[in-house]
N, C-alpha and C positions, 0 to 999 in steps of 0.2 A: 461549635463555633458560634460566635454571637448572633449572626443572622444566617442561619443554615439555608433558608430558602433562596436567598440571593447567591450564596456560595454554590449550592446545588445547580441553580440555573446557569451560572457562569461556567462552571466546570462542564456541564452538559453541552452548552453552546460551543465551548472550546473543543471539546472532544468531537462533536459533530463537524465542526470546521476542519479540524485536523483529519478526520476520516475522509471528508470530501476532497481535501488536498492530496491525501495519500492515494486516493483512487487514480489520480493522474499518474503518479509514479509507480503504482502497482502494476499497471500494464507494461511499463518499461522494465520493471523487475522481471516479469514473466518473459518478456522479449530477451532480456539479458541472459536469463537462465537458459532458454532454448538456444540462443546463438552461441553462448560460451560452450555449452555441452556439445553442440554439433561441431564446433570447430576443434574442440579437444578430442572428440571422437574421430574426427578426420585426421588427427595428428598434426594440426596446425595451431600450436599454442600462441604464436605471435598474433594471428588473426583473432584468437579468443581474447587476448589482452587488449587489442585494438577495439574490438566490439565492446568490451567493458568500458573503456575510456570514452567512446562515443556516447554510449548510453548514459554514462554518468554525467557527462557534460550536458546532454539534452535534458536530463532529469533536473539538474541544477538550474538550467535556464527556465524550465517550466515552473519549478518551485519558486524561483525568484519572481517570475511574472505574477504568480498567485499571491505572493507576499506583498508585492507592490500594490496589487488591486486591493488587498485587505488593509494595508496601511493607509492608503489614500481614500478608500471607500468603506471604512469600518462603520461609519454612521449608516450607510445604506445596508450593509451586510447584517447589522444587528437588528434592523427593522424586520428582517425575514423571520427572526426568532422571538422578538419581544418588542412591545411598545412602551415598556416601563422606562421612565427617565433615569431611574436609579441603576437599572441594569445596563442601559445604554452608556451611562457615564462610567461605570465600573468596567465594562467591556473595552472602552477606549484605553483604560489604564493597563489592561492585561494584553492588549493587542501586540505590543512589542515582544512579549514573551511567547505568544502564540506564533509570531513570525519566525522566531529563532527555532522553535520546535518543528515548524513546517519545513524549513530549509534543512535541518538535520535529518528529518524523515525522508526528504527527497534523495539524500545520499545513502542513508542506511537501507532504504528499500531496494535500490539497485545493487548494493553490495550483498544484500541477503539473496538476491536473485543470482548473483555471480557465485556465491557459496553453494547454492543449490545446483547450479550448472557444473560446478567442479566436483560435486558429490560429497560436500562437507556439511550435509544437513545436521549431523550430530554436533559439529562444532558450532553451528549457528544457534542451535537449541541451547547449548551450554552458555554461549555468550549472552543470549537473551535472558536466560534464567539468572545468571550472575549479575548482569548489569541492572536489570529492573528490580529483582527481588532482594538482592543484597546491597545494592547501592541506591537506586532510584526511590524505592518504597520507603526505606528508613529515612532518607533525606526529606521526602514528602511529609512523612509523619512528623518529623522533628520540626521542620519549618512551618508546616501547616497548623499544628496543634500547640506547639511549645513557644512559638514566637508570635509576633504581631502581624505576620504576613498573610495568614489565613489562606484564601484560595490561591493567592499568588505563590505562597510557599508550597502548596500542593503542586502547582504547575512547574515551579523551579525544580522540584524533585523529579518530575517527569523529564525535564530538560537534562538534568544530571545523568539520568539513566540513558537517555538518547545519546549524549555526548560520549559516554563510556562505550555504548554499543557501537556507534558509528566509528569511533576511534579504533576499537578492537578489530572490527571488520576491515577497516582501512589498512591497519598494520598487517592483518592476515593476508589480504590480497596484494599488498605492496611488497612484502618480503618472501612471497612464494616464488620458487623458480618455475616460471611458466613453461620453460622448455623441457622440464622434467615431468610435467603433468601429462598423464596419458590415461584417460578414462576408458579407452577401448580395451585395455587388458583387465580382466576380472581380478587378477591377483594383486594388482596395484590400486584397485579402486579404493578411494578413501584415504590413501596415503598423502601426507602433507610433507612436502619437502621445503624447508625454509632455507633461505640464503644466509 
């Protein structure tokens, strides 16, 4: 890339910001995983579905609050990382992309926790591998290195991977028959029953 130092700095700042925002929803992901698995183990799939919905709404609310703080306070936020006027200006231009990825991450984090709680760890791994390595990474490389977008192209590829991951996990949890899930029986563990 033409200016690799600025690109590396911006990607590192965006990745750290995303990580900080994800830590908020990571706790909710663990809570969703525990609550869903406990309710399914108790034979109460409707309560498990309700716990997923509540956790998802709370995660979206917290993610939205973080995005609003970032959008309105990006000048303050970037000063925690760099005092370079060039990096501050470029960070302002990538902040909307970062906001989109934070909102997507707030949804996929909880859905990953629900997948763990339902005993679908293997499905979550396949979804993550397929969406990020087969979709997100090639788009990042194409947009980042073959177009004029540079660091924005790299981040757009990450967003494409997140969109595919979130959409797949959302479809998975949406079309599963919750009433037929029963993780308390070992023989049915890991079975996926789709409507």
